[in-house]
N, C-alpha and C positions, 0 to 999 in steps of 0.2 A: 503494500500500500504506500510506503514511503516513497519508493522509486516512482510509482505512478503518479503521486502528488508532485514530485519534482518535474516529472515529465510534462504534466499538465501546466505547470507554472511556466516552464520554458516555452512550451507551445504558445501559451498566452501572451508571453513577452514577444515572441517572434511575430505573432499576428498584429500586435499593436505597432510593432516597428515597422513591418512590411506595409501595413495599411496606411500609416502616416510617416513617411520617411522624414528624417531629420534634415533640416536645412543644411546647406553647405556653408561653413563659415566664410565670412566675407573676405575678399582678397586684400592684400596689402595696398595701402595707398600709394598711387604712382604718380598723381598729379595734384599740385597745390589747389586748394579751394579756399574761398572767403565766404563767410556768412555775414550778410550785410543788412543793417537796419533793424535788428532784433533788440529787445531789451535784455541786456546780459546781466544775469544773476551770478556774480563771481563765486559765491559760496563762503566768502569770508566776511559777509555783511555789506559789501559794496554792490551797488547796482549802476550799470552804465546804460543810459537811454541811447537809442539809435546808434548801436555799436557796430564795429567791424571786428571780426575774429578771422585771422588768416592761419591756415593749417598747412604745414609741410612735413613730409616724412613721419606722420603721425603725431607731431608735436605742434602746440600753438606757438607761432612765431611773432604774431602781432595781435594786440587787443586794445581797444580804446574807442573813444567817441568818433562816429563817422566823420564829423565836420573837421576834425584835426588829425586824422589818420590817413596818410597817403596810400594809394592802392593802385597797383599796376594791373588793370583788369584783363589785358590781353594774355597775360601769362598763366591764368588760373581759371577754374570754374567758379562761377558766382551763384551763390544760393540767396535769393531775395527773401528776407525774413522779415519785412516790414509788418508791424503789428503783431508779431509773434514774440515768443520769449525762449531764451537759450539758457540751459542749466548744465552744471557738471553732472556726470552720471551719479545717480544715487547708489549709496553703498549699504548693503544689507549686513548688519552686525548679527553675530551669534545665530546664523542660519544653518540649516540642515539640507538645503537644496542640492540634489545630485546624489545624496546618499539613499534616499528611498524613492521609488517610482510609483509602485501600487502598495499600499499598506497591507492589503490582504494577500499579497504574493510574496512569500518569504525570500524567493530567489532574487527579488529586486530590492530587499531590505539589508543595507550595510550600516545601520545607524549607530549600533553599539557592539562592543566586544564582550565576551564573558570575562569574569573576574572583577576584583575590587580596585586595583592599582594598575592602570594601564597607560602611563605616560608615554610609552614607546609606540602606541598605536598611531598610525599616521592616517588621518581622514582623507587626505588628498589622494592617496592611491586607490580609494574606493569611489572617488568622485566621478559621476557619469555625466559627461558632456552631452550625451545623447538625450538627456531627460527632457521630455515634453513640458515639464513644469518650469524648468529654467527658461525655455523658449518663450513662456508666457509672462515673464518678468519684464522683457525689454520694451514692450508697448507702453509701459507705465514709467519708463525712465530708470528702472533698477538695472544696472549694468555691471555691478561688481558686488561681491559678497564673500563672507567668511564661511568656510566649510568646517563645521563643528561636530565632533563626535558627542554622543550621549552615553549615559549609564555609569555605573560604578562610583567609587569615590574620586578617583582621578580618571577622567573618561579617555583622555589622550591628547594629541596635538592637533591644533587647527592650522589652516593655510587660507591665503585670501586669493581669490580667482577672478577673472573677468568672464563674462557670460557669453562668449562666442568663440568656440575653439573645437579643434579636432579631438584632443585628448587632454588629460589632466596636466601633462607636461606643458602643453601649449597654453592652457588655461591659467596656470600658476603665475602669480604676480609675486607673492612672498610666501615661501614654504616653511611649514613647522616652526612658526614664530610665536605660538601661544600654547600654553598648557592649561587644561580645564579641570577644575576641582569642584565637586559638588559638596558644600559644607554641610555638616550634620545639622539637623533640625534641632534647635534648642527646646522647642515645644511640640507637642503632638496632640492630635485629636482623639478622644476616646472612641472605641469601636462600638458604636450604637447597636450593631447587630449582635454583639456579644454581651449586651446588657451594660456596657460602660457608659459613663457621662460622656455625652458628645462634645462637651466643651474642651477648650485648651488646657493642657496641663504640662508640666515640665517633662522633658524627655529624660528618663532615668539613665539611659545609655549615653547621653551627650558627652560627658567627661571622658569616657572610655574611648568614644569614637574620635574625639578630638585628639587624644593621646596617640591613638593608632596613627592618625594622619601626621602628628608631630613626629613620631618616631620614624615614620617613612621618609619624611623630609630630611631628618637628621642623619639617618643611614645613607641616603642619597649624597648628601653634602660630604660626609666622611669618604664615601667610596670615590667620589670625584677628586677629592684632595689626596688620595692614597696612591699606591703604586700601580693599581690596575693590572695585576698579574693575570686576571681572568676578566672576560667579558661579562657585563650584566646590562642588558639593553635597556630595561626600565630606568635604572639608576643613571645610566649614561644620558638618557633622554631628559632628565631633570637638570643636567648641568647648566643649561642656558638660563634657567631661573637665577642661578647664583652668580653668573658672570654678566648678567644684564642683557643677553642676546635673546631672551625669550620673555614673554609677557604672561603673567599669571591672571586667569580669569576665574573668579570664584562665584559660583551661583549660590546666592543666599538672599533671603527676603527680610527676615525680622531684624530688628534694632540691635538686639543683643548678639545675634549671630554675625552681623556685618561688623560690629565692633571687635568681637573676638577674632574674626577672620583677618581683619586688617592688622591687628596687633600681632597675631600668629605669623603673618606673611613678613611683617617688618622684623620680627625677632629671628626669622630664618634668612634674613639678609636679602629678601626679594625687593627689588626696586620698582618694578612695573606692575601695578596692581589695578585691576578692574573688577568692580562688583557687577554681576550679572543678575538682573531681576530687580533686587534692591527695592522691594516694595515699601519698606519703611525708611529708605535712604534719606528722604527729605527731613526725617526727624533729627538726623545727626549730620546734617549738611556741612556744618562748620568743622566737625571732626574729619570728614572726607576731604574737605578743601585743605585743612592744616597738613593731612598726610599725603596730598597730592594723589588722591585715589579718584579714578574716573568711574563712571557708571554707565553700563548698557541697561537702559531703564526697561521695566516690565511693559508689556504691550498697552498702549495708551487706550485702546478700545476694550476696557476691562471694567468689570463691576467691583464694587468695594468687597474687600475679603473679611473685614471685621465689622462688628455691629455699630461701633462708634465712629467709623470712618465717614467722611463726607461722601454724598453721592457722586460727586465729580472728582473724587480723590485722585484717580488715575489720569484723569484729563489735565489736571493743574499741576502735577508733580514735577513735570520738566521745567516749569517756570520757577517753581520753589528752589530747585537745584541750580538752575542757571543763575538765578538772582544771587545765590550764595557763592557763585564763582567755581562751581563743580563743572568738570568736563563731561558732558552728557551726549549719548547717542541713543537712538531708538533701535528696537529689535522686536521681532515678531513672535517670540516664543509663546506657546499656549496651545489651545485646541486648534486643530487643523492648521498648524504653523506654517507648513510649506506653501499651502494654497492661499494663506493669508499674507504671505511675504509680499505679493505684488501690491498690497494695500499700504506699504511702507510710506509713500508720500502723503496719504490721506491721514496716517497717524500724526505726521508732522503738522498737517493742515489743522487737525483738531487742537494742538497746543496753541495755535494762533487764536482760536476762539476762546482760549482760556489764558491769555495774558502775554504770550511771546509775540514779538514782531515776526513778520514773514521772513526777515533776513535771519533772525535767530533760529526760527523753525527749520529753516533751510539747512543751517549749520548742523542740525542734529543728525542729518542723513547724507552730509557731504564732507565737510572739513573736519568735524568732530571725530567721526569713526575713522577717517583716514589718519588723523593724528594718533589716536589710540592704537590702531593696527600698524603704525609705523610706515605707512605708504603715502603720507603727505608730501613727500618730495616730488611726486609724480602725479597724484590723484587727489580728488577732493575739492579742488578750486580751479577756476579758469584763469590761468596765469601763463605768461610767456616762459617757455622752456618746459612746461608740463605736458603730459600726455593729452591729446585731443580726444578724450573720453567724455562725451557731451551729447546733448540732444536738443531738438528745436520742438517747442509745443505751441499749439494754437493759442494757449493762454496760460494762466496760473497752473503750474504742474502740481501744486499741493491741494488743488480742488478737483475732485473726481469729475465734475461737470466740464471743466475746460482742460484737463489733462489729456490732450489729444496730440500725439506725436506725429510729426511729418517726416523728421529725420532723426537718426540716431548714429553715433559713431563711437567706436572703441579703438583707441590708438590710432584715429584717423580713418579707420576702416568703415565704410558705410554699411550699415546693418540692414537686413531685412526685417521689417516689423510684422511679417506674416507669421501667424501661429496656428496651431490646431484649432483654437477658438475661433479666429477670424475666418478660417476655411469653413468651419461649420456655419458660421454666421452667414457667410456668402451663399452657402449651399441652401439653407433653409429660409433665408429671407425671401427667396423667390417663391417659396411654396404657397403662401397665402394668395398670390396673384393668380395661381393656376387652379384655384379651387372656385368653382362656380357658386 
């Protein structure tokens, strides 16, 4: 039966692959082009009206107001974008796109590895560039993302990719630059089905679980400072946390857990720390700012988790943290995470309705995640010398009514905005007219 199940799974995947073939990645840019007349949202808080952006060999060579920027039109293609808006490609933080295609088909699921401590597990090698879900991100302007493993106490290492490639080697922008830890819950809910009180209560195993994590970090540190007469892949993978080449991402929500996690990481000599989720992070925003800790904030479109929380708590939390000077990026984790990833710009738009400016909200999905992931030298903002990973929208890209892309580019390569969904829309939009 097991073999039959596997065969059925493979046949199913083959059918969806053959039936809806993956797009060929866009060819490398061969001719310079200029985007003229658009309102350019730089991603760092600056907005340029009636702009000119010139792209050569995949990079931005010129950007400025049209009135004061010379342009040799004969030598390049011109994209007339008057009345439109241009943005840097949006960056998906803490995502799992490309690791699971169909949740019900085990053969397509590479989300997590067995075991508790797996820092050596590299999510990038399981990344599937043929994913139909990834294809659906581009029409909303989501062009880059982090590939993050799940499960265990230490899930593994993440990498950053661009969403138009033949294989994971082509897709990778920054490989194995982050290790992900799931911090123990300091509180737990009673199991009502076992007759226990359904309310919150202290986790009696919390101290033990934190000690296990502390011991693992200490042993890894000792190993990497020792003679290394034998190989130990998990400990070796941890070395980047201690020499500053890797970033530590800690998934934790409650105030006590966040405080303990940050103090733990600091005591272990880890310099680059990001809290993932951080449901109660705004309660200790000054502590996070003081310790230079960034936050991948819980999904904005969420309901309150505690009885005493404001109804709009998740909507306004980004503003509370930004006002406190904390570096914040948005992420899609939660139910139906991969499908909801395409809503990333609209999460940012919701923060505008709850206090942030549009420029600040844009930074949550462009410049800020680029800084945290260590790719801001080339991505995250529209600046001379940086990658031409950008898109043109009919209007405000943070508003689902006007986020209508006409062009998108990754490293200057012009992308197709066709997806499985647009093909179905074109097919079935004709059907009503054929019905008497």
